[in-house]
C-alpha positions in Angstrom: -5.9 87.9 83.9 -6.9 86.6 87.5 -10.1 84.9 88.7 -13.2 87.4 89.1 -15.5 86.7 92.0 -18.1 89.6 90.9 -18.0 88.5 87.2 -18.5 84.5 87.5 -21.0 85.6 89.7 -23.4 87.3 87.8 -22.3 84.6 85.4 -23.0 82.0 88.0 -26.5 83.4 88.6 -27.8 84.3 84.5 -29.6 81.8 82.7 -26.5 80.4 80.5 -24.7 79.9 83.5 -27.5 78.3 85.7 -27.6 76.0 82.3 -24.8 75.0 82.1 -24.0 74.1 85.4 -27.0 72.0 85.8 -25.5 69.7 82.4 -23.2 68.8 84.3 -25.1 68.1 86.9 -27.0 65.7 85.2 -24.4 64.0 83.0 -23.8 61.2 85.5 -27.4 60.4 85.7 -28.9 56.5 85.0 -31.2 57.9 82.1 -28.1 59.5 80.2 -25.8 57.1 80.6 -28.3 54.9 79.2 -28.5 57.0 76.4 -24.7 57.1 76.0 -24.0 56.9 72.3 -20.7 56.3 70.4 -20.4 59.3 69.0 -19.7 60.9 71.9 -18.2 58.2 74.2 -16.0 55.8 72.7 -16.5 52.3 72.3 -13.5 49.9 72.8 -13.6 46.8 70.4 -11.9 44.2 72.4 -10.2 40.9 70.2 -11.4 37.9 71.6 -8.1 35.2 72.3 -8.9 32.2 70.4 -9.7 29.8 74.1 -12.8 32.6 74.9 -14.3 32.5 71.6 -16.7 29.6 71.5 -17.2 30.5 75.6 -18.0 33.5 74.7 -19.7 33.4 71.4 -17.6 35.9 69.3 -14.5 37.2 68.2 -14.8 40.8 69.4 -17.0 42.6 72.3 -17.3 46.4 72.3 -17.0 48.2 75.6 -17.8 51.3 76.5 -15.0 53.0 77.8 -17.0 55.7 80.2 -19.1 53.0 81.5 -16.2 50.6 82.3 -14.2 53.0 84.4 -17.1 54.0 86.0 -18.5 50.9 87.2 -14.4 50.2 88.3 -13.9 53.3 90.1 -17.3 53.4 92.0 -15.9 50.6 93.7 -13.3 52.8 95.8 -14.0 55.6 98.2 -11.3 58.4 98.4 -10.5 60.1 101.9 -8.5 63.2 99.4 -7.1 64.4 96.4 -3.8 62.2 96.8 -6.0 58.9 97.2 -8.0 59.5 94.1 -4.8 60.6 91.8 -3.3 57.7 93.3 -5.8 55.3 92.6 -5.4 57.1 88.6 -2.0 56.3 88.2 -2.7 52.4 89.5 -5.6 51.6 87.3 -2.8 53.6 83.9 0.3 51.1 85.3 -2.3 48.0 86.3 -4.6 48.8 83.6 -8.9 47.8 84.1 -9.9 44.1 83.6 -12.2 43.9 81.1 -15.3 40.7 82.3 -17.9 39.5 80.4 -20.1 36.6 80.5 -19.9 33.3 78.6 -22.4 31.5 77.3 -23.0 29.9 81.0 -23.4 32.8 82.6 -19.7 32.8 84.2 -18.0 35.7 84.7 -14.5 35.5 82.0 -11.8 38.6 82.1 -10.9 38.7 78.7 -7.8 41.2 79.3 -7.3 44.9 80.5 -7.8 48.4 79.1 -4.5 49.9 79.6 -1.5 48.6 81.6 2.2 48.3 80.9 1.2 46.0 77.4 -0.8 48.9 76.3 0.3 52.3 78.1 -1.4 54.2 75.2 -4.5 53.1 75.8 -5.2 56.1 78.7 -4.0 59.0 76.8 -5.3 57.8 73.7 -8.9 58.0 75.1 -8.4 60.6 77.8 -12.0 62.1 77.7 -13.8 59.1 77.9 -11.6 57.8 81.2 -11.9 61.0 82.2 -15.6 61.4 81.8 -15.8 57.9 84.0 -13.8 59.1 86.7 -15.5 62.2 86.9 -18.9 60.1 86.9 -18.4 58.4 89.9 -15.9 60.9 91.8 -16.7 64.3 91.0 -14.9 65.5 93.8 -11.7 64.7 92.5 -11.9 64.2 88.7 -12.3 66.8 86.2 -13.8 65.6 82.5 -11.2 66.7 80.4 -12.9 67.8 76.9 -9.5 69.4 74.6 -8.1 66.1 73.4 -6.9 67.8 70.3 -7.4 71.2 71.2 -4.6 71.5 73.5 -4.3 75.2 72.0 -7.7 76.3 73.4 -6.7 74.7 77.7 -3.0 76.3 77.3 -4.9 79.6 76.6 -7.5 79.3 79.3 -4.9 78.4 81.9 -2.6 81.6 80.9 -5.5 83.9 81.0 -6.5 82.5 84.4 -3.1 81.8 85.5 -3.9 78.4 85.8 -0.5 76.8 85.9 0.3 73.5 83.3 2.5 71.1 84.0 5.8 70.6 81.9 4.4 68.2 78.4 6.2 65.0 78.1 8.2 63.9 75.6 6.5 62.4 72.1 7.9 58.4 73.5 6.7 58.7 77.1 3.7 56.9 76.6 3.1 55.9 80.4 3.8 59.9 81.2 1.4 61.3 79.2 -1.3 58.4 80.9 -0.1 60.5 83.4 -0.4 63.5 82.9 -4.1 63.8 82.8 -3.5 63.2 86.6 -1.1 66.6 87.0 -3.9 69.0 85.1 -6.4 67.4 87.2 -5.2 68.4 90.2 -4.0 71.7 88.4 -7.3 72.3 87.7 -9.0 71.1 91.3 -6.5 73.4 93.0 -7.7 76.3 90.9 -11.6 74.7 91.9 -11.0 74.5 95.5 -9.1 77.9 95.5 -12.3 80.2 94.6 -14.8 77.9 96.2 -16.2 76.4 93.4 -18.2 73.5 93.0 -17.2 70.4 90.6 -20.1 70.9 88.2 -19.3 74.6 88.4 -16.0 74.1 87.4 -16.6 72.1 84.6 -19.0 75.2 83.7 -16.2 77.3 84.2 -14.2 75.6 81.6 -16.3 74.7 78.8 -18.2 77.6 78.7 -17.8 80.9 80.8 -13.9 80.7 79.9 -14.7 80.7 76.4 -15.6 84.4 76.5 -12.2 85.4 77.8 -10.0 83.8 75.0 -9.4 85.1 71.4 -11.1 82.6 68.8 -9.3 82.6 65.7 -10.9 80.3 63.9 -13.9 82.6 62.8 -11.4 85.1 61.6 -9.9 85.6 58.3 -6.8 83.8 58.0 -3.9 85.8 57.7 -1.6 85.8 55.0 1.3 82.4 54.6 4.6 82.8 56.4 5.5 79.6 55.1 5.1 76.3 53.6 5.2 73.1 54.6 4.3 69.2 53.7 1.9 67.3 55.7 1.5 63.4 55.3 -1.9 61.7 54.9 -1.8 58.0 55.6 -4.2 55.1 53.9 -6.7 56.0 56.2 -6.9 59.5 56.0 -8.0 58.6 51.9 -11.8 58.8 52.7 -11.9 62.6 54.8 -9.4 63.6 51.4 -11.9 62.1 48.5 -14.7 63.9 50.8 -13.3 67.2 51.5 -15.3 70.6 50.9 -14.1 74.1 51.3 -15.4 73.5 54.8 -13.7 70.7 55.9 -11.1 71.3 59.0 -9.9 68.4 60.8 -7.0 67.9 63.2 -3.5 66.9 61.6 0.0 66.3 62.5 2.5 68.8 62.0 5.5 71.2 62.6 4.5 73.0 65.8 6.6 75.4 64.1 3.4 76.1 61.5 1.8 79.4 62.6 -2.3 79.7 61.9 -2.3 80.9 57.6 0.1 79.0 56.5 0.4 76.6 53.1 0.2 73.0 53.5 1.0 70.6 51.0 -1.2 67.1 50.9 1.0 64.1 50.4 -0.9 61.2 50.1 1.7 58.0 50.6 1.7 55.4 49.1 -0.6 53.6 46.9 -1.3 57.3 45.7 2.2 58.9 46.2 1.1 62.3 45.2 0.1 65.6 46.2 -3.4 66.6 44.9 -4.7 69.3 47.2 -3.2 71.8 49.3 -4.8 73.2 52.7 -4.4 76.0 55.2 -3.8 75.8 58.7 -5.7 77.0 60.6 -4.3 77.2 63.9 -0.7 77.6 65.3 1.3 74.5 65.8 1.2 72.7 69.5 2.3 69.6 71.4 -0.8 67.8 72.5 -0.2 65.2 74.8 -2.7 63.1 74.5 -2.9 63.4 70.2 -1.1 60.1 68.4 0.9 62.4 66.7 2.3 64.9 69.8 3.1 67.9 67.0 -0.2 69.2 66.0 -2.3 72.0 63.6 -5.5 72.1 62.3 -5.9 72.5 58.9 -8.7 74.2 56.5 -9.9 75.3 53.3 -8.3 72.7 50.6 -8.0 73.5 47.0 -7.7 69.9 45.0 -5.1 70.0 42.0 -3.7 68.3 39.1 -1.1 65.7 40.7 2.1 66.2 42.2 3.5 62.2 42.0 6.6 61.6 43.6 8.3 60.7 40.7 8.2 64.2 39.5 9.2 65.5 42.4 12.3 63.1 42.8 12.9 64.2 38.6 12.9 67.9 39.6 16.3 69.4 39.7 15.8 71.4 43.1 13.0 69.4 44.6 14.8 66.2 43.8 18.3 67.9 46.3 16.0 68.5 49.1 16.7 65.7 52.5 13.2 64.5 52.3 13.0 63.6 49.2 16.3 61.7 48.9 14.4 60.2 52.1 11.1 59.3 50.3 9.1 61.8 52.4 9.8 59.2 55.8 9.9 60.6 59.3 7.3 62.9 60.3 4.6 65.2 59.4 5.2 68.8 58.9 8.5 68.9 56.6 9.4 72.8 56.0 9.3 73.8 52.1 11.3 76.8 50.9 9.1 79.5 49.3 11.7 78.3 46.0 10.5 74.8 46.4 6.7 75.7 46.8 7.5 77.3 44.0 8.6 74.3 42.3 5.5 72.7 42.8 3.3 75.3 41.3 5.7 74.9 38.2 5.5 71.0 38.2 1.2 71.8 37.9 1.0 74.3 35.6 3.1 72.6 33.1 -0.2 69.8 33.5 -2.9 72.6 33.1 -3.2 73.7 36.8 -4.4 77.1 37.1 -1.7 78.8 39.3 -4.0 81.9 40.0 -5.9 79.6 42.3 -3.6 79.1 44.5 -2.4 80.3 47.8 0.9 82.2 47.6 3.9 84.1 49.8 3.7 88.2 49.1 7.2 89.2 49.4 6.8 91.7 52.9 8.6 94.9 51.7 9.2 96.5 55.0 11.7 99.2 53.2 9.9 103.1 53.1 9.5 105.4 50.5 10.7 108.5 53.4 14.1 109.7 54.2 15.4 108.2 57.2 16.9 110.8 58.8 17.2 109.6 62.5 16.4 107.1 65.3 12.9 108.1 65.7 12.1 107.8 61.6 14.0 104.5 61.4 11.5 103.5 64.4 8.3 104.6 62.8 9.0 103.6 59.4 10.8 100.8 59.6 11.1 98.8 63.6 6.8 99.6 64.2 5.6 98.5 61.5 8.1 95.2 61.2 6.7 94.6 65.0 3.2 94.6 63.8 4.1 92.1 61.8 5.1 90.0 64.2 1.7 89.8 65.6 2.4 92.9 68.0 -0.6 95.8 69.4 0.7 99.1 70.7 -0.1 98.2 73.8 2.5 95.0 73.8 5.0 97.5 74.3 6.3 100.2 76.7 8.8 103.5 75.3 11.1 104.4 77.2 10.1 102.6 80.4 12.0 104.4 83.3 14.0 102.1 85.2 16.4 102.2 88.7 20.3 101.3 88.0 22.1 102.7 90.7 22.2 105.3 93.2 19.5 107.8 91.7 20.1 106.7 87.9 16.9 106.7 85.9 17.4 104.8 82.6 14.8 104.2 79.5 15.2 101.2 77.4 13.6 102.2 73.7 11.2 99.1 73.9 10.1 97.1 76.9 7.5 93.9 75.9 5.4 92.0 78.2 6.4 94.4 80.7 6.5 95.6 84.3 7.0 99.2 85.3 6.0 99.2 88.7 9.0 100.7 90.7 10.7 97.9 92.5 9.1 95.1 90.6 10.6 96.2 87.1 10.6 93.1 84.5 10.6 92.7 80.7 10.0 89.4 79.0 12.1 91.5 75.4 13.6 94.6 75.1 14.3 96.5 72.2 17.2 99.3 71.8 17.1 101.7 68.3 20.0 103.3 67.2 19.7 105.6 63.8 22.5 103.5 62.2 25.1 100.5 63.9 27.7 100.9 61.0 30.7 100.5 62.5 32.0 98.2 65.7 32.6 101.1 68.1 28.5 102.1 67.7 27.5 98.1 67.7 29.3 97.4 70.7 28.2 100.6 72.6 24.7 99.7 72.2 25.3 96.1 72.6 26.6 96.5 76.1 23.8 99.3 76.5 21.1 96.8 75.5 21.8 94.2 77.7 22.3 95.8 80.5 18.8 97.0 80.8 18.0 93.2 79.4 20.1 91.8 82.6 18.3 94.3 84.7 14.9 93.9 83.3 15.6 89.6 83.6 14.3 89.6 79.6 14.9 86.1 78.0 15.2 88.4 74.3 17.2 91.3 73.4 17.1 93.1 70.2 19.1 95.7 68.4 17.6 97.7 65.5 18.6 100.6 63.3 18.6 101.1 58.9 20.9 98.9 58.6 18.3 95.4 59.9 18.3 93.3 63.3 20.1 91.6 65.2 18.7 89.2 67.9 19.9 87.7 71.3 18.7 85.2 72.8 19.4 84.6 76.7 21.6 81.7 77.8 23.5 80.9 80.5 22.3 84.2 82.4 23.7 86.2 79.9 23.4 88.0 75.9 26.9 86.7 73.9 28.2 89.5 72.0 28.6 87.2 69.1 25.4 84.6 69.9 23.3 86.7 67.5 21.2 86.7 64.6 21.5 89.1 61.9 19.4 89.9 59.3 19.2 93.0 57.4 15.7 95.0 55.8 15.9 93.4 52.9 17.0 89.9 53.9 13.2 89.9 56.1 11.3 90.5 52.9 11.9 86.6 52.3 9.3 84.5 53.7 11.9 82.3 54.6 13.7 84.3 56.9 10.9 86.8 58.1 10.0 82.9 59.7 12.5 82.1 60.8 12.6 85.5 63.0 8.8 85.1 63.6 9.9 81.9 65.6 12.4 83.8 67.9 10.9 87.1 68.8 6.8 86.9 67.5 4.4 88.0 69.5 3.4 84.7 70.7 7.0 83.4 71.6 7.5 85.9 73.8 4.5 86.8 75.2 
């Protein structure tokens, strides 16, 4: 949707809107800064170089990052947004000097916050840095409070057509720090386009916009589609030991994770075991400002008997797994097949675990009990139930959408997803062409060329053929859809959760729309 001035003005004049706007107006007051709590605005503990220890009288000194950034940025004046952006880039590259008085009252530079020696300081502390900049220059900097919740920020931007720059690579720490100024620019341009004050923009971002995005956290978890093994370091043990059924946290994970998936929590040495099973409360996503980059929110832990690494290594199936052979080194979020998850269950069961208490992946049955007689019966009994399993709703596709293919010629793709049917501007993100059967080469090639003409005409990025024999998924590569470049699965194969998950990652609603 686009920004609606009428709806915004109603909100802005409401009690809720006024309170939200005023809350951000009052953030930078002296009273507020005096009351800064470490829970909200992180302390940065600086280790003092040994040559200063006697002068300062301490080995470490805490600095409030927000206050440090605010005080430093307040020394500068900017004539426009470009100058402000250049300033941010300079402090990322050069750092901000951390200065303290010694016992004689003389100012001593202890080190720099950020800069070439600590390029990750800024992206690790983006919330606190952004608030400091906002307090100093609210006209040019917007506070960012979506660290570890970047997926929520993405949803807001998608809902209101705010462009999001490409996310930097995992190991490009400098670019990850500079990424704040890129999204800040997108938000600044949105704000000026609609004439919002800095404080109104904050209220829009952190209060108003949340009314227009789906909050899945309060909904019941969907059935799991995949099992993943996530890793816990020694610093995580305290959280895991105290976890209850209501505990939730962000965690390093695989971005292919889907909400509801099963998560085996492996605790590293000296524990070297799995003794809790969690669920994913969010889809996996990349967070440019989170240490693990690939992120997933976890919930609903179940404590189990421990399954040790030694037991996995000695299991006839698990011992063949590459991750086990590699001693579970590498990133968190390793895929486990249904059979491998069952092997974990078997080990637990032998040690007295009640398996009925653990989450399981049910075989999904798409095969109907009715007789398939024609193309429409295939659509009703096979294709459309499967689309719903992939997350689609009825209004996500247009059946038999008319498109002009030649002089006076009208054609009708069976299903067009994310489509714009306006004449002269026809577009679709994916098309699906259905047939009763595709059992011969002639039938298959005819359906392929028909679907390909629709997909190219509508600039689709994915093309699907479907019949009573199964699905054929064709990704668009080099501006075409190769005849032999497809994934084919029959309906029986799609019963297997791992295969279903593979197809969902390619043509599921989230990936297409």
